[in-house]
C-alpha positions as a Markdown table, in Angstrom:
| # | Residue | x | y | z |
|---|---|---|---|---|
| 1 | Met | 172.1 | 146.5 | 104.5 |
| 2 | Ser | 168.3 | 147.4 | 104.6 |
| 3 | Glu | 166.1 | 145.4 | 106.9 |
| 4 | Ile | 162.2 | 144.9 | 106.3 |
| 5 | Ile | 161.0 | 145.2 | 110.4 |
| 6 | Asp | 157.7 | 143.8 | 110.7 |
| 7 | Ile | 155.5 | 144.8 | 113.9 |
| 8 | Glu | 152.0 | 142.8 | 114.6 |
| 9 | Ile | 149.6 | 144.9 | 116.7 |
| 10 | Val | 147.0 | 143.1 | 118.6 |
| 11 | Val | 144.3 | 145.3 | 120.1 |
| 12 | Asp | 142.4 | 143.7 | 123.1 |
| 13 | Thr | 139.1 | 145.1 | 121.4 |
| 14 | Ala | 136.5 | 143.3 | 124.1 |
| 15 | Asn | 137.7 | 145.5 | 126.8 |
| 16 | Leu | 138.4 | 148.5 | 124.7 |
| 17 | Leu | 135.0 | 148.2 | 123.8 |
| 18 | Ala | 133.7 | 147.9 | 127.2 |
| 19 | Ser | 135.9 | 150.5 | 128.8 |
| 20 | Ile | 135.2 | 153.1 | 126.7 |
| 21 | Asn | 131.6 | 154.9 | 126.2 |
| 22 | Asn | 130.6 | 156.4 | 123.1 |
| 23 | Pro | 134.1 | 156.3 | 121.0 |
| 24 | Ser | 134.4 | 158.8 | 118.4 |
| 25 | Gln | 132.6 | 157.6 | 114.8 |
| 26 | Asn | 134.8 | 160.0 | 113.6 |
| 27 | Pro | 138.2 | 158.9 | 111.8 |
| 28 | Ser | 139.3 | 162.4 | 111.8 |
| 29 | Ala | 139.4 | 162.8 | 115.3 |
| 30 | Pro | 139.9 | 159.4 | 117.1 |
| 31 | Thr | 139.6 | 158.6 | 120.8 |
| 32 | Pro | 142.8 | 158.7 | 123.0 |
| 33 | Ile | 143.4 | 155.5 | 124.7 |
| 34 | Gly | 146.0 | 154.4 | 127.0 |
| 35 | His | 148.7 | 151.7 | 126.2 |
| 36 | Asn | 147.1 | 148.9 | 128.1 |
| 37 | Tyr | 144.6 | 148.0 | 125.1 |
| 38 | Ala | 147.0 | 147.2 | 121.9 |
| 39 | Tyr | 150.2 | 145.1 | 122.2 |
| 40 | Met | 153.3 | 145.3 | 119.5 |
| 41 | Val | 155.2 | 142.7 | 118.4 |
| 42 | Ala | 158.8 | 143.1 | 116.4 |
| 43 | Pro | 161.6 | 140.7 | 116.0 |
| 44 | Asn | 163.7 | 140.9 | 118.9 |
| 45 | Glu | 166.8 | 142.3 | 117.4 |
| 46 | Phe | 165.2 | 145.5 | 116.6 |
| 47 | Val | 163.7 | 146.1 | 119.7 |
| 48 | Arg | 164.9 | 148.3 | 122.2 |
| 49 | Ser | 162.3 | 148.3 | 125.0 |
| 50 | Gly | 158.5 | 147.5 | 125.5 |
| 51 | Gln | 158.2 | 144.0 | 123.6 |
| 52 | Ala | 154.6 | 143.1 | 123.7 |
| 53 | Ser | 153.1 | 145.8 | 125.1 |
| 54 | Gly | 151.4 | 149.4 | 124.0 |
| 55 | Asp | 155.0 | 151.1 | 124.3 |
| 56 | Leu | 157.4 | 149.4 | 121.9 |
| 57 | Ser | 160.4 | 151.2 | 121.1 |
| 58 | Ile | 162.0 | 150.0 | 118.1 |
| 59 | Ser | 165.7 | 151.0 | 116.4 |
| 60 | Ala | 166.1 | 150.9 | 113.1 |
| 61 | Asp | 168.6 | 152.2 | 110.2 |
| 62 | Val | 168.1 | 154.8 | 107.9 |
| 63 | Gly | 166.9 | 152.9 | 105.1 |
| 64 | Asp | 164.9 | 150.3 | 106.7 |
| 65 | Thr | 161.1 | 149.7 | 106.1 |
| 66 | Val | 158.7 | 149.1 | 108.9 |
| 67 | Arg | 155.5 | 147.2 | 108.0 |
| 68 | Trp | 152.6 | 147.5 | 110.7 |
| 69 | Arg | 150.0 | 144.8 | 110.7 |
| 70 | Met | 146.6 | 145.1 | 112.8 |
| 71 | Val | 144.3 | 142.2 | 114.1 |
| 72 | Ser | 142.1 | 142.0 | 117.1 |
| 73 | Gln | 142.5 | 139.3 | 119.6 |
| 74 | Ser | 139.8 | 136.9 | 118.3 |
| 75 | Gly | 141.6 | 136.9 | 114.8 |
| 76 | Asn | 139.7 | 139.8 | 113.7 |
| 77 | Thr | 136.2 | 137.2 | 113.7 |
| 78 | Ser | 134.2 | 139.0 | 116.8 |
| 79 | Tyr | 135.6 | 142.4 | 116.4 |
| 80 | Ser | 137.8 | 143.7 | 113.4 |
| 81 | Ala | 140.9 | 146.0 | 114.7 |
| 82 | Asn | 141.8 | 148.2 | 111.4 |
| 83 | Leu | 144.8 | 150.1 | 111.0 |
| 84 | Gln | 143.9 | 154.0 | 109.7 |
| 85 | Asn | 147.0 | 155.8 | 109.6 |
| 86 | Ile | 150.3 | 156.2 | 111.3 |
| 87 | Val | 151.6 | 160.0 | 111.6 |
| 88 | Ile | 154.4 | 161.7 | 113.5 |
| 89 | Phe | 153.0 | 164.2 | 116.7 |
| 90 | Ser | 156.3 | 165.2 | 117.9 |
| 91 | Gly | 160.2 | 164.5 | 117.7 |
| 92 | Thr | 161.7 | 163.8 | 114.9 |
| 93 | Gln | 160.0 | 162.7 | 111.5 |
| 94 | Val | 162.3 | 159.8 | 110.9 |
| 95 | Thr | 159.9 | 157.8 | 108.5 |
| 96 | Ser | 158.9 | 158.6 | 104.9 |
| 97 | Thr | 155.1 | 159.4 | 104.4 |
| 98 | Thr | 152.8 | 156.6 | 105.9 |
| 99 | Gly | 151.4 | 154.5 | 102.9 |
| 100 | Gly | 149.0 | 151.6 | 102.7 |
| 101 | Lys | 149.2 | 148.4 | 100.8 |
| 102 | Leu | 147.1 | 145.5 | 100.1 |
| 103 | Leu | 148.3 | 142.3 | 98.5 |
| 104 | Asn | 146.8 | 138.9 | 97.7 |
| 105 | Val | 148.7 | 136.2 | 98.7 |
| 106 | Glu | 148.5 | 132.4 | 98.7 |
| 107 | Thr | 148.7 | 131.2 | 103.3 |
| 108 | Pro | 148.3 | 127.6 | 104.0 |
| 109 | Val | 145.4 | 127.1 | 105.9 |
| 110 | Pro | 144.5 | 123.5 | 107.8 |
| 111 | Gly | 141.4 | 121.8 | 105.8 |
| 112 | Thr | 139.5 | 122.8 | 102.7 |
| 113 | Thr | 136.1 | 123.6 | 104.5 |
| 114 | Pro | 135.1 | 124.8 | 108.0 |
| 115 | Gly | 134.0 | 122.8 | 110.6 |
| 116 | Asn | 136.2 | 120.4 | 112.8 |
| 117 | Ile | 139.4 | 119.7 | 112.0 |
| 118 | Thr | 141.4 | 116.4 | 112.5 |
| 119 | Leu | 144.5 | 116.6 | 114.5 |
| 120 | Pro | 147.2 | 116.9 | 113.3 |
| 121 | Pro | 145.9 | 118.8 | 110.5 |
| 122 | Thr | 146.8 | 119.2 | 106.5 |
| 123 | Phe | 147.5 | 122.4 | 105.1 |
| 124 | Ser | 145.9 | 123.7 | 101.8 |
| 125 | Ala | 147.1 | 127.0 | 100.1 |
| 126 | Thr | 144.8 | 129.6 | 100.3 |
| 127 | Pro | 144.4 | 133.3 | 98.9 |
| 128 | Gln | 144.1 | 135.6 | 101.8 |
| 129 | Tyr | 144.5 | 139.5 | 101.9 |
| 130 | Asp | 147.5 | 141.0 | 103.1 |
| 131 | Phe | 147.0 | 144.7 | 104.7 |
| 132 | Tyr | 149.7 | 146.6 | 106.2 |
| 133 | Leu | 150.8 | 150.2 | 106.6 |
| 134 | Thr | 154.5 | 150.9 | 105.4 |
| 135 | Ala | 157.1 | 153.7 | 105.9 |
| 136 | Asp | 161.2 | 154.0 | 104.8 |
| 137 | Ile | 163.1 | 155.1 | 107.9 |
| 138 | Val | 164.8 | 158.3 | 106.1 |
| 139 | Gln | 166.6 | 159.8 | 109.0 |
| 140 | Ala | 168.2 | 159.2 | 112.5 |
| 141 | Gly | 166.3 | 160.6 | 115.5 |
| 142 | Thr | 163.4 | 159.8 | 117.9 |
| 143 | Gly | 159.9 | 160.3 | 116.8 |
| 144 | Asn | 156.5 | 159.7 | 118.5 |
| 145 | Tyr | 153.8 | 158.4 | 116.1 |
| 146 | Asn | 150.2 | 158.5 | 116.7 |
| 147 | Val | 148.7 | 154.9 | 115.4 |
| 148 | Ser | 144.7 | 155.6 | 114.4 |
| 149 | Phe | 142.8 | 152.5 | 113.7 |
| 150 | Ala | 139.0 | 151.8 | 113.7 |
| 151 | Val | 137.1 | 149.0 | 115.4 |
| 152 | Leu | 134.4 | 147.0 | 113.4 |
| 153 | Gln | 131.7 | 144.3 | 113.8 |
| 154 | Tyr | 130.4 | 142.4 | 110.9 |
| 155 | His | 127.0 | 141.0 | 112.1 |
| 156 | Ser | 123.7 | 140.0 | 110.3 |
| 157 | Gly | 125.0 | 140.9 | 106.8 |
| 158 | Ser | 126.4 | 144.4 | 107.9 |
| 159 | Leu | 129.7 | 146.0 | 108.7 |
| 160 | Gln | 129.4 | 148.4 | 111.6 |
| 161 | Val | 132.1 | 151.1 | 112.9 |
| 162 | Leu | 132.0 | 150.7 | 116.4 |
| 163 | Gly | 134.7 | 153.4 | 116.7 |
| 164 | Tyr | 137.8 | 155.1 | 115.9 |
| 165 | Phe | 140.9 | 155.1 | 118.2 |
| 166 | Val | 144.4 | 156.4 | 118.7 |
| 167 | Trp | 147.4 | 155.7 | 120.5 |
| 168 | Asp | 151.2 | 156.8 | 120.6 |
| 169 | Pro | 154.4 | 154.3 | 120.2 |
| 170 | Thr | 158.2 | 155.7 | 119.6 |
| 171 | Ile | 160.1 | 154.5 | 116.9 |
| 172 | Thr | 164.3 | 155.4 | 117.1 |
| 173 | Ala | 166.3 | 155.1 | 114.3 |
| 174 | Ser | 170.2 | 155.4 | 114.4 |
């Protein structure tokens, strides 16, 4: 039976930006980073090793679908971390070509107006965009992938790209 494997990537954007001088402003040539700035979480049943680290290795069966989402540690409020692409750089091409999806879904949100929320909160459904990258597992093997992303900041009515970055997790399919 085919499974959907959701991977949440959390980026420590504040420390990343404090540590990297002059990050790339070119999405085609992102700045390589160490595995200590991004943390990936997947359902335990698919994790081979590295849960909640920058070195997540998952196991997937041919026919499974992987969906990657990204957020900064501030929940994309101070700095925003946004996936750009995921491509193989070595090993077996275990996935189809990665594609992007944008959905408009209803999400439970506490309260109905910004400000202090009385606890316990009451929730209402609010439209929210859900952006993710997705690929199907098409063959067995182990592939090493480059995950590229942008860090952006919205300030004073302007959206600014602060840099483009890349690092390299592994996907194993059996």
